[in-house]
N, C-alpha and C positions, 0 to 999 in steps of 0.2 A: 077408515080411506084405504082403495087400491093402493098399489106400491106403482113409484113409476123409477121410469125405468131410466137407461145411464141414460136414450136419448132428450126423453123427457129433460132430466137434467142441465142438460146442453142447453132444452132449447130459455129454459127459465134465468138462466146465467144469460146466454146471448141478449135476451129483450132487458134484464138486467142491466146491463152494458148497454147494450145501447142507449136505452133512456136516458141513463147514467153519463155520458157522450152526449149525447142531444142538450139537454141543463144542464152544462159544462161549457159547449157551443152556447147556445143562445146567450148566458150570464156574460163571456165573453169579448162575442161579436156588439154585444150590447156596451157593453165598458168601448169594448175599441172605434163606433159608431159615434158616440159623444161624444167620445178625443179627435179621434180620423172624421170628419162631416165637415172641412175644408176640402181635407188635403186628397177628398173623395171626386171632393168638387170639381178638383180644382181636372186630375184625374181625364173624369168623364171628361171636363170644355175638349181634353186637348184632342179624347179620341172622339169624338166628335168632327171634328176639326179635318181628320183622314177621314 
């Protein structure tokens, strides 16, 4: 196995963190979307009129 430099570890860490964040955001937005569907529609209508 080749020796991994600090840069490679940083890249791996960043990649993992990014994937985790994306996953969490997806769950968070899915929950909010189901709850705030009506609110979003109201806001969209408001902006549509503007």
